[in-house]
N, C-alpha and C positions, 0 to 999 in steps of 0.2 A: 568415507566422510561422515556417515551416520555414527559409526563406532567412535570416531574422534569427538563428535558432538556429545555423544552419550557419556564419554569420560568427563567432559567438562560440565555437562548439564544433565542431571539425573532424569529430568522430565522427558528427555528423548528416549529413555529406556522403558517408559510406561507404555502399556498396551502394545508391546513389541510384536505380538502375534499378528496384529493388523498390518504391520509393515510387510509381512510375508503372505498376506492375502487371506488370513484366517479371520473368523468373526462369525456372528450369527447370520443365518440366511434371512434375507428380506422377503416378505410376502407381498405380492402385488406389483403393479407397474411402478417402476422407479425412475424418477428424473435424477440424474447424478450430476452435481456441479463440483468442480475442483477449483479451489482458491488456495494458492500455495501458503500464504501467510496473512498477517494482520491487515496489510493494506488491501489485498485482494478480497479478503472476507468483508472488510468495510465497504468496498466498492460493490460487492454482491448483495448488499442489504436490500436495495430496491428491487433487484432482479428476483431474489428469493421470495419476497413478499408478493410480487406480481404473479409469479408462478404458482404460489400457494392459492392465490385468489382465482386465477384463471383455470387451474387444473386441480381442483380439490380431490379428485378421485385418485390422484397419483401420490405415491410417497416421494419425499424429497430427501436425498442423501447429499450431504456436503462433506467433502474430504479436504484435508489440509496436509501440509508437510510438517509444519512447526507446531509445538505445543502452545505457543502464544496465539497462533491463528485459531487453534481449536478452542482455547479459552475465550477468545473474543467472539467466536461463533456461538458459544454457549450463552454469553451475555446477550447477544443480539436476538437469538432465535429460540432459546430455551428448548422445549420439547416439540416444537413445531417441525423440526427437521431431525433426521438421523445424522449423527456425526461419526466419522471414522477417519483414520489416517490412510492416505493413499499408499498402495503397496509399492515396494521397491520395483523398479522396472526390470524384473527378472521373469522369464517365461512362466515358471511354475507359480510365482507369487501372483502374477497378473491373471493367470487362468483360475486360480483359487478365488481371487477377488470377484471375477466375473461369474463364476459358478454360484457364489453366495449372493451377489447383488442383482444379477440379471437385469441390467439397466435397459430401459426402453429408449433412453436418450442420454448422451454424455455431453457435457459442456465444460470446457476448460477455459479459464479466464487468463487472458494476456499471454497465451502461447507458451506454456510449459512444454518442454520437449521430452516426450515419453515414447520412444520408438516401439517397444513391445506392446505398450498399451494401445497406441494408435493402430498397430497391426491387428491386435485382438479385436478391436472395434470392427475392423474390416472383415475379419474372418466370421464374426458373429452377426454381421450386418446390423450393427448398432449405429445409428446416426451420430456423428461426432461434430459438434459445433465448437469452433474456436472463437470465443466471444471477446470483444475488445482486443482483437488479435494484433500483435505488433511483432516486428523483427528489427532489432537494432542492426546498424551497419556491420558491427563486428561479429554478429551471430549468423549472418547469411552463409558464410563459408562452412560453418559447423553444421548448419541445417543441410546444406547441399551434400555434405559427406554422408549424412545419415539418411537421406531420402530413400536410397535403395531398400532400407529396412521396412518402409511403409509406403512405397510408391503407389501401390494400388489404392490404398485408402486415401492418399492425398489427391489422386486424380479423380476418384469417383465417389468416395464415401465421406469426405470431410467438407463441411460447409464453413467457410471462413467469413467472419464478420469483422473486417479490419477497422482499425482506428482511423486510418487516413489512406489516401490514394498512394502515398509513398509506401506504406506498409503493404497494401494490396499488390503493388507492383513488385515488391520484393518476394511476396509469396508466389506470384506468377512466375518469377524468374527461377524458382526452385522446383517448378513443376505443378503448382496448384492449378486445378481446373478453372479457367477464367469464368465459366458459366456459374460456378459455385463460389466465386470470390466476390464479396460485396463490401462496400464502404458504408459502415453504419455509424462510425464515430466511437467515442470513448464513453462508456457508461459512467465513468467517474464524474462527467459533467452533470449527470443527473443526481449527484449526491446532494442531499439536504442535511444541513447541520441538525444534530439532535435537538428536539424541542426543549426550549428553556436554557440552552447552553450559554447564550449571551448573558442571561441573568445570573447563572451559576458562576461564570467567569468574573462578572462585575462584583458579585458578593465575595468571591474568594479574594479578589484584589483588595476590596475594602477591608476585609478581615485581616489579611496577612501583610499587605504592602501598600497601605494607603498613601497616596500622594507620590509614590515612587515611579520613575520611568521603568518600564519592564520590556525586555525582549526575550524571545524564546529561540533556542536552537533545538529543533525537533528531529528525532530519529537519527542521532549521531552514530558514527562508526569509529573504529580504531584509526588513529592518525588524524582525526578531525577535532577531537576534544581539545588537544593542545593548541591547534590553530584558533579555535573558538575562544579559548581562555586568553590567548594573546590579544585577540580582537577586543575582548571585554576589558582587558587592562587599559587599552587605548581609549575605549569608551569612557571608562571611569576617570580618566585624566581630564575630560571635558565635562562629564556628567557624573559627579562624585557619588550620587545616591542611586545610580542605575543598578537594577537587579537583573541578572541573567538566570533564566530557567533552562537548565541543561537536561535534556531528556534523551538518554541512549536508546537506540533502536531495539536492542535485545536485552532481556533480563540478565543474561550472563555477563553483560557489560556493566551492570550497576556497580558491582564491587570494584571493577577495574577503574571506572570513572571516580569512585570515591577515593581510591588510593592515589589517583592522579591529583585530585584536589588537595589531599593531605600533603602530598609530596611538594606541591607548589605553594603551600602555605596559604591557601585561599580561605577566607572566612565564609564557610558554607553551612547550609542546613540540608537535611534530607527530608523529602516529602513523606517517606515511610515512617519517620519518627513521630509525625503528628504534632510536633512542638511548634511553638511560635517562631516567627522569623525576626530576629532582632534587627534593628536599623543598621547595624554594622555588617550584616550578612551581605556579601556581594553575589553569591551564587546559591540557587536552590537546585539541588539534584533531584530530578523527577524520577525517582526509583520506584514507581508504582505503575501498574498497567491500566490502560483505558482512560487516562486523564489528559492525554495530549490535546484533545480538542478544547477542554476546559482551559488549559494553559494558553492556547492560542487566543481564546476568547478573553482571557484576562490581560493579554499583552498589548503593547503598542506596535510591535514589529515582530515578524516571524521569519526566521531563517530556517529553510527546509534542507536538512543535511543529506548525507550520502552523495553529496555533489561537489564537495571540495576534494574528495578522493574518488577514484574511478569506480564507484559503486553503481552509478547511473541515476542517482537522485530518487526522492520519494514524492509523495502526493502534494503538489503545489496547490491543488484546488481546495484542500481542506482549510487552510488559513484564508485563501481568497474568498471562500464562501462566507466567511465571517467579516469580510470587509477589512482585512488586515493587509498592509503592504507586505509583499513577499520578496524575500531575498533567496538567492540560490547560487551555488558554485557553478563552475563551467561544465560539469559532467551531468548532463540531463538526458542521456540516451534512453532511459527507461520511460520517459514521457516527453518525447520531442515535440509533439504537436501542442500539448497543453502549455509547455514552457514557451514555445514560440508565440502562441496567442497572447499569453499574459505579458510577455516582454514587449511585443509589438503594441499592445494596448497601454503600456506604461503602468501596468499593475504590478510588475515585478522588475527586479534588477539582478544582474549577474555580477558576482564579485569573484575575483580570481584567487585571492589569498587573504591572510589574516589582516594585512594592512588595509586593503579595500573594504573588507567586512567591517572593521572597526570604524572606518571613516563614514561609510554609508549608514550604519546604525546610528552613529552620533548625529549625522545630518537629520535623519528621520525623527529621532527622539526630540530634536529641537524644533521641528516644523510640523505642527498639528495639521495645518492646511494641506501640506503635501501628503501626509498620511491619509487624510480623508479622500483626497483625489485619487491616490493609488488604490485605496480600498474600494471606492466606488467603481473604478475601472475593472477591478477584479470581479466584482459581483456582476457587472455588465457582461463580461466574457462568459461567465457561467450561464447567465440567462440566454445569451445568444446561441449557445451551443448545446442546450438541452435537447432531448429527443432521441438520443442514441439508444436508450433502453426500449422505447416503443418500436424503433426500426429493427432492433434485434429480435424482439418478441414477434414481429410480423414474419420473420424467417423461421422462428422456432415453433410457433403455434401449429402450422400445418403438419409438422413432424409428429405432433402428439395427438392430433384429431383423428 
């Protein structure tokens, strides 16, 4: 898989030695956090800052899988943390990594499955915390098949801080020690929008699309862009000056999305070009990194993608934190609890296909009162569910004292 990614995206070939466990040795007690990609790195921001403040004598190492995750970590944390790619889950690579890092504590966000890594934590008696841990229904069987590879660590050496009681129950069903399985919630609820992001969004809108209705499709995947553009065509039939900001999830999709827009004859502009957006432009391609929150802040409506196709959905709480009405497709197994709370509160709506997406976007663009109501409900959901980070830290602090 990594070889295939490297053929398409040269950034996956950078610092390849780290993928095999090589790299400089770290000196001192190290807290190691693993956040697979951009979404998890963003969710880890408050956790990292709290650990740096509470345990200043420890080094903090953050590992990722994706180059985009590493780039986002550099933007957020600079030199305050050490950054490295997690090694391939091969016995030799994992041993070399542990020899060089010698972690005092390991934390993995949202339950990445690394059998050799888990087992090595057990052999070296390194406490392992699964933070904001979740298991989707379709993953339970896969975990159960792999449990024999790290059964001892799962029963005695892994502390599980689950997002929900449903997740905790699934962990217990595959052999997790009930005494070490806790429900702490999802630290994504403790997310705070970047300071000044609302003002930046408003300024961008006034500069680039004054007076135009705007909706965002954030973190799109293959198979979704076509559906989203079909929906936008329907929106434009009722709202002729509506602007869609289309933001692919991964940089390697930027050119693919651009080719799709050309093929369909869309009047589009690219954010990376830095040029003005003419009034006739119907789509802005968000082909830059780190600007999705600004686009959410500039928009009237946010559709969070990865959910019209069976990817599992992305972070619904980011636009909700900005008071934007949230739309999602039916595939939300990556964040079941958050989706359920937002839907029950009336802060979000589910759309099954392009037709429904177009209809709901059109309705919301035409009803400012409904947008305000949904946005306020979303912010209330976040406020009511904050505290997961503090509950997690209460479990972690004794492991470091």
